N, C-alpha and C positions, 0 to 999 in steps of 0.2 A: 167299931167306928173310931174309937180312940186310937187304935193302931193305924188305921188309914190316915187319920189327921196327922199323926206323927210322921208318917212316911212322906206325905206331901210337903210338910214343913222342912224336912231334911232336904228334899229335892230343890226347894226354893232357895235355901241357903247355899246349896252347892252351885246353883246357877249364878247367884250374886257373886260368889267367891271367884268364879271363872270370869265373869264379865268385868269386874272392877279393874283388874290389871290391864285389860284391853282398852278400857276407857282412859286410864291414866296414860298409857303409851300414846294413844291418839291425841290426847290433849297436849302432851309434850311436843309431839311432832308439829302440831299446828302453831304452838308458841314459837318454836325454832324457825319455822318457815316465815312467820310474821317478822321476827327480829332480823332475819337475813334480808328480807325485802326492804326494811327500813334502812339498814346499813348500806345496801347497794344504792338506794336512792340518794342517801347523804353523800356518799363518795362521788357519785356521778355529778351532783350539783357542785361540790367543792372543786372537782377537776375542771368543770366548765368555767367557773369564775377565775381560777388561776390561769388558765390558758388565755382568756380574754385580756387580763391585765398585762401579762408578759408581752403579748404581741403589740399592745398599745405603746408600752414603754420602749421596746426595741425600735419600733418604727420612728419614734420621736428622737431617740438618742443618736441615731446614725444619719440624720439629715444634715450633712455637711457637704457643700459642693466641692468639686475638684479645684485645684489651685487656690487653696485657702491657707491663711495664717491664723492659727487658733491661740488665743491668749486667755488668761484667767486672773485671779486676784494677785498672783505673784508678779504680774507686770505693772502693778500700780506704781505710779510715779516715774516710770521709765519712758524711753523713746522706742517706738515700734516702727520698723521699716516694712513697707508693703509695696509690691510691684503693681504698677498701673494695670487694671484689668483683673487683678486678683480680688478675693473676698476676705475681709477681716472678720473673724468670728470671735465674739466676746462671750465668755462663759463665767457667770458669777453665781455663787451659792446664795440661797435664800429660802424662805418658807412663807408662801402666800397665806397659809392658814392662820398666821399670827397677825395678819393685816398689813404686813410690810411687803413692799415691792420695789423694784428698781425703776427709777425715774431718770430720763435723759435730760441733762442740763445743757450740754454742748454736743451736737450731733456730727460735727466734723464736716458739715456742708460748706461749699458745694463740691469739695474734693471727694468726700465720701457720701454715698447714697444708701440710705437704710433699705434693707430688703425685707419687706413684710413686717409682722409684729413679733413681739417677744414670744418665745416658746419656753415651756417649763417641763422639766423631766424630773419626777420624784426619785429619790434615792432608793426607795423600797415601796412595795405594794401595800401601803398602809395609809389610811385616812389621816391627814394632818402631817404627813411626813415632809421633811425638807427636801430640797433638790437643787437643780441647776437651772438658772435663767440663761437663755441664749439669744443673742442678737447678732445679726449679720449686716455688714456694710460693704458695698462694692466700691473699690478704688477707681473713681472716674477720671481724675486728672492729677498730674504731678504737682507737688508742692508740699507745704507743711501745714498741718492742722492739729486738732486735738479732739479727744473724746472725754467727756466728764459725765458721771452718773452718780445719783444719790440713792441710798437705800432708805426709803421714806416709810414711816408708819402711818396708822390711821389718823393720828393727831397732827400730821404733817411734821413730826419730829424726825430729823435726819440722824440715823444711827451711825452710818459711816459712808465714805465716798470712794469712788474709783476714778482715777485720772491717768491718761496716757497722752503723750505727744505722738503724733503719727506723721511719718515722712513717706509720701507716696513718690516712688521713683519710676521713671520710664525704663523699659527693658534695655534700650540702647543709650541710656543716659551718659555713660562714660565715653562712648564713641563720639557722641555729639560734642561733648566738651573738648575732646582732643582735636576735632576738626576745627572748632572755633579758635583754639589756641594757635594752631598751625597757620590759619588764615591771618591772624593778627601779626604773627612773626613775618610772614611773607610781605605784608604791607609795610612793616617797618624796614625790611630789607630792600624794598623798591625805592625808598625815599632817597638814599644817597646816590643811587644810580641815575635818577632823574636829575639830581643836582650836578653830577659830573657831566652829563650831556649838555646841560645848559651852560656850564662854565667853559666849554671849549674842548673837553676830552683830554687827549694824551699829552698836550704841550705843557701842562702844569702838573706833572705827576706827583711831586712831593707835597705841594700845598693842597692839591685836591684830595690826595689820600688822607692827609691829616684832617682836613675839614670834613671829609667823608666819615672818618672814624669818629670824630667828635659828634657829628650829626647823628651817626648811628647810635653812639652811646647815649646821646640826648633822647633819641626816640625810644631806646630800650627802657630807660628809667620810668617814663610815664606808663609804658606797657606793664612793667612789673608792679607799679603802684596801683594801676587799675585792677590788676589781678587780685592784689591783696584786699582792696576795698570791696570787691565783689563777693568775698567770702563772708558769710553771715556768722557771727560768733554764736557758739552754742549757748542756749539759755542756762542761767546760773540760778542756784538756790541760795537766798540770803536768809540767815537765821537771826532773829531778834529776841531779846529777853528783857528781864525786869530792869537791868541797868541801862537799857537803850532809850528810856523814857525821855522825850523832848529832843531827840536827835533828828537829823535830816539824812535821808537815804536817796541815792540816785540809782535808777534802774534802767534797763532797756526793755523794750516791748518783748514779751515772751518770758522774761525772768519771773521767778517765783519767790514768794516771801513766806517764811514759816515763823510765826510768832508763838512763843511758849511762855506763859505767865502763870503765876500762882492763882489757883481758882479761888482760894480763901486767903488773901494776904493777912487779914486779921479775922478772928472767929466770926464776927458779926457781919462781914462783908463778903459778897460773892461777885466775881468778875463776870461781865457780860459784854460780848462784842458790840461795837458801834457799827451800824450798817455802813459799808464803804460805798464809794461812788462806783456803781455797777458799769458805767460807761468806760471806766478806766481799769477797774480790777474785777476779776472773776473769782468768786468764792469757790474754792475747791473742796475744803473740808473744815468743819468746826466740830471739835470733839473734846471730851474730858478724859484725861489719862494720867494715872499716877498722881492725883491731886493737882494737876495742872490743866490749864485751858490752852488748847492748841488751835491756832487759826492759820489756815493755808490758803494763800491767794496767788493769783497769776495775773501779771500785767498784760492787759489786752489792747491798750491804746495809750498814746502819748498824752500827758497832762500832769497836773499837780493836784494832790489830794492829801488826806490824812487818814491813817489807819490807827485804830486804838480800841480800848475797852473802857467801859464805865463800871462803877461799883454800886451794887444794890444792897440796901440793908434788909434785915429780916422782915421788917414791916412793909417792904416793897418800895420804900422811898429811895431816891437817888442820893448817893454820897457826893460831895463836891469834888472829891479826888478822882482823877482820871489818869490813864496811861495812854500816850499817843506818840506817834512819829510823823513827821512831814515827809512825803514821798514825791519825788519828781521822776516821771517815766519819760524816757527819750526814745525816739525811733531807732 
């Protein structure tokens, strides 16, 4: 019996020794299959998200109509020419996740008509990423207007501004001007002829010719003068500083004023702009740069007003000192 028990024990151990490697191999295969399945599901989910984001961004970025003039921050403070019927596309950088957004101060109406709402395209597929705000305006009628925008934060604080003058031109503007000039010259040339017919024609050649020449010369001078007065002078930029306190400035409608003053003329005082007469001046930009306070205005209507700053102490009280200039805006 002892010998039989020993033989059965040996056979059991042999069976276990043979079955153990097989179980290990099967377990490894199951683990590998499970890990492969998890990796495949992860990759498929990631690819799906990437494809969706890319399509959304590309469809937003390329939405620009034909016959468009595209401008960005580099056009700030310049004059833009657009043909009537074309679309002016404005692209400005920003980040709405910070609470800041672009706000329209002057929309260029009625010469420009806004097309829809702002669109925003992020620079990259990441939450909170910055990108480009885009606004489009249709040039409806010929003339001169302006666009002014502010980058405003959640506390209504203006970080910076964007401003351009816009001249909308007709496609045949030069041809119309040439025809008008020729017509005026023809009318000036007809005047001495009618005078000659009234004075009796060829019997007084010398006097009539001299009178005709002087009359013709007299007619041409007003014509030249009217041509000069019809030309609208280009808007100018007038810079004012600390030494211009108490002075008087005369502007034309459309001119701009840039005031640059020390933000802290003394350590305990801080300069703060005085609200201008908005019916006469348009505020283009108020910002701090290099220890200075910069105030940028545009004359929008004729009138008399004052531009200036007041000084605030650290405790919030006003100092009696002020900086100001008297401004007269003419048409």
